[in-house]
N, C-alpha and C positions, 0 to 999 in steps of 0.2 A: 504495499499500499504506500501509495505519498500523499502528503499532506498538500494540497492543490486547491483546498478549500477552509478558510479560517474567519468561524464568529467570534467578533471580538464585544463584550459587556461593553457598553459605553455609559460613565454617568459624569455628573458633575462637580466629583470628589479629588481634591489635592492628587489625588493616590493617580489618577487616570492616566497623566499625562508618563508616568514612567509604565503604566502598563501598554499605552497604545505603541512609543516606539519596542516595549521587547515584543510587541503583534507585528509591528512593521519590517522591523529587522527579521524577525521570523518566517515572513511573507515572504519577502525579498530573496529569503537564504532559501525558500523552496518555489520557488516562483507562482506562491500562490495569489488566490484570489480571499480578499480580508472585505468583508462585511461588520458594516458598524452596528451595534443593536441598543438602541435606547428601550427603555423599559421605560413606562407612563403608566402608576398606577393608577387605578379608577379614586377616586376620591370619593367614598360613599359612607352617609348616616342613612341610618333605619329611617323606613317613611314616617313614623311618628314624632321623628325629630327634626327631619328635615323641614316639616310646616313652619316651627320655630325659630330658623335660623332665616335673620336678612337675607333678600338676593345679593345684594349687594356684596357678601361675604362670600356668598357661593361664588359670584363671579369673579371676586378677586382671587378664589382659590385657584382656580379654573385659569387664568392669566396667569398669576405665578407659574404656575406647571407648563401652563405653552410655551413662558418664555425660557423656564429652563430647559425645554426639548430643545430649541433654539438653538441656547447655548451652548449646548453639548453637541450640537448637529455642528457648528460651525468652530471650535474646539476639535472635535477630528478632523475635519474637511483638512481644516489649518494643519495638521500635523500630517495628511497624508499627503497633502497637495507640496508639503516643503521637503518631503521624504521622494518625490515623484512617483506616487505608487496609486495604481487606479483602486478609487475602494469604492465598495459600494454602502449607501445610509438607509438604515430602515430604524424607524419607530413600530413599538408592538403598544397595543393597550389592554387591559387588562391584568387578570391576575400577573406578576411577574413570573414566578415560577413556571407556570403554567406555559406561559410565551416563551420563554428561554430554553426551558424541554423541547417543545416544540420544534421551536427554528433547530437548536443543536442536532437535529436528528436528521438533517439534510446538510449537513457538513463533516470533513475529518476531523479535526479539532475545534476545542472552545476555548476561546480564555477569558477568565474572571479577575475579579481584585479578592486579593484574601478578609473575609469577613474583619471590618473593625471593630476595636474595643467599644466604645465609644458610641457604637449605633445599634438602640434597642434591635434585639433578633424580628419585632417585628416589622421594622422597614426595612431589615440589611435584605436588600436584591441580588445579593450572589446566591447562596443557597448552592454553593460548590457541590458540596457533597452530594447535598439531593440531586444536582443536575448528573454528575457521575452515574447514580443509580438509579435514574431517570430514561436517561435519553438514549443509553446506549452506547456512547461516543466520551473520547477521552475527554478531561475536562483540565486547562493547563491553568494552574492558579498563580497570581503575581504577587507576591507582599506586595502591603500597603505603605511599606518604608521605600520600596523599590530594589531595583537591581545593580549588584555592581558592577557587571558588565553582561553587553548584549551575547553575545556569542555563547553557543552552548560548547564547552569543549572539552567538559568532565562531567561525567552523569554518576550518580549511585541509586543502583535498583536495590530497592528491597524485595526480597527472594524471601520466599517458603511456598513454594511447591504448589501453590493453590491457583484454581481456574482463574482467580481475579487477578494473581499476578502474572500469570500466562497471557493473560490478555491484556496486561501494561504493559507488559514486554514488546507484544507485538503491534501493539498502537503506537508505542515511541520508536520503531524501529529506524520508521525514516531521520527520527535525530540521531539515535543511536551511529549510523552509518556516519556521520560528519562529524562524530565527536571524536576528537584523540585521546584518548579512555573514557572504560564505563568500567565500574566498579560493581562487583553483585554481592549482595551483602545479603549472607542468610543469620536470622538472629534465633535462637532454639529452635532450630528445626525438628519438628518428629522426625526419627530414622525412618518412617514406612512414607514419608515426602522428599528424604532425601536424593534419591535417586542412584548413589553414587558415595563411593566413601569421604567425597569431599563435598560438604552441599554446597549445591552453587554451581556444581562443577561441567554439569550437563546440560544446564541454558549457558553456560560459557562456551559452551563447545558448538553449540547451535550457533548462536549471535558469530562466533569467527566463522563460521559457515557462512554467513553474510558479510563477510567484511567487517565486524566488528571488534575492534581492541579491547576484550573482555579479560575480564581479572578476578576470580572467585577467590570469596574472604566468609569465616565467620564465625560467630561469637554463640557462646552454649554459658548459661548460667548467671547472665548478667541481673544485676540487684536493680538496674534501674529499667526502667520502663523503656520497650521496644520503639516508642516514639523519641524519647530520649536517646537514644543509640542512633535512631538514625541523624537527628540534627546535628549530635557529637561526631559522626564520622564523615558527614555531610562537610562538616566545616575543617579535618582534620584533612580531607579528600581536597578540598577545596574546591567541593564541586558545585557547579554552576547549575543544576538539575537534580533533583531527586525520582522516580518514578514510582510509582507503587499499587499495589490493588486497592480500590476503596472498598471496603466492607461492610455489610450490615443489609438491613431490610428499610428498604424507605419508606411503606407503609409508618414505623414507630420508630424511624431514625437510632437502629440500636447498630452502632459499628462495635465490632470486636476487634480483633488480633491487639487486646492489650488496652481500646481505644485508641490505637497510633492514627487512626486517620482523622479522627477530633483532634486530636492532640499536635497532629502535624501543621492544619488548618489554623487551630489559634496558634502557636510558635515558630511558624515556618520563615526562616530568615532566605531561604532563596527558592525559586519555584520549585513549585511541585505537580508533576502530569499524574494524576488519577485514573484509573479505567477500572468497570468492574461487569 
């Protein structure tokens, strides 16, 4: 699979500029089409309350929402034009999660921003984990603090032999092929899923047949959480990207693997590509 169609979640946050630059660089490197999607949530109130709200208040709210959408479009098009990239703008109204999941199903990769700590979950428009779980497409999350470098030269793969981790590796293959170094890290991998005497060796061999310079590494008996291990090793390896499976059931948002998926979403310092 090649990356030829990228969907970028657009908003008006300060963190968007770094996300946009990252998406543009990825699109240029892979010769991909970039679509910017702005999610305009419908501002609705119960019918019994709406009649008590002055009409001018409702009109002001609609006007502010419209102006925010125009501002987002201008920021998106300004970035694209400056980088010489032909890009497409879209705006969707309604339930943000439903609209993002729907649009995600028709692209190769979705790029969203990391959920921000100071934004209430009810207002958070990324839902990165749920998009990965429900869209069937890989989701690349860019930290709200930005990225140190745009090019992806060193990649850390979180490997546990599961269907989700296999899917993540396959979805990330176009990126892995362009990387200079790829590290396959297995943490507390059950013997039944190891596949060989060296955990991660078989998938590393598979990647090498695709021209990927992959190295296997394993850790057992770690006292810290899997998420912390991944963050620590990514720092040690100066990784530009972490690739891992998104685990759980979207209905209840029950994420397993020691909560590694949710932990990385909350504490990530480098971009993370999730697949389910």
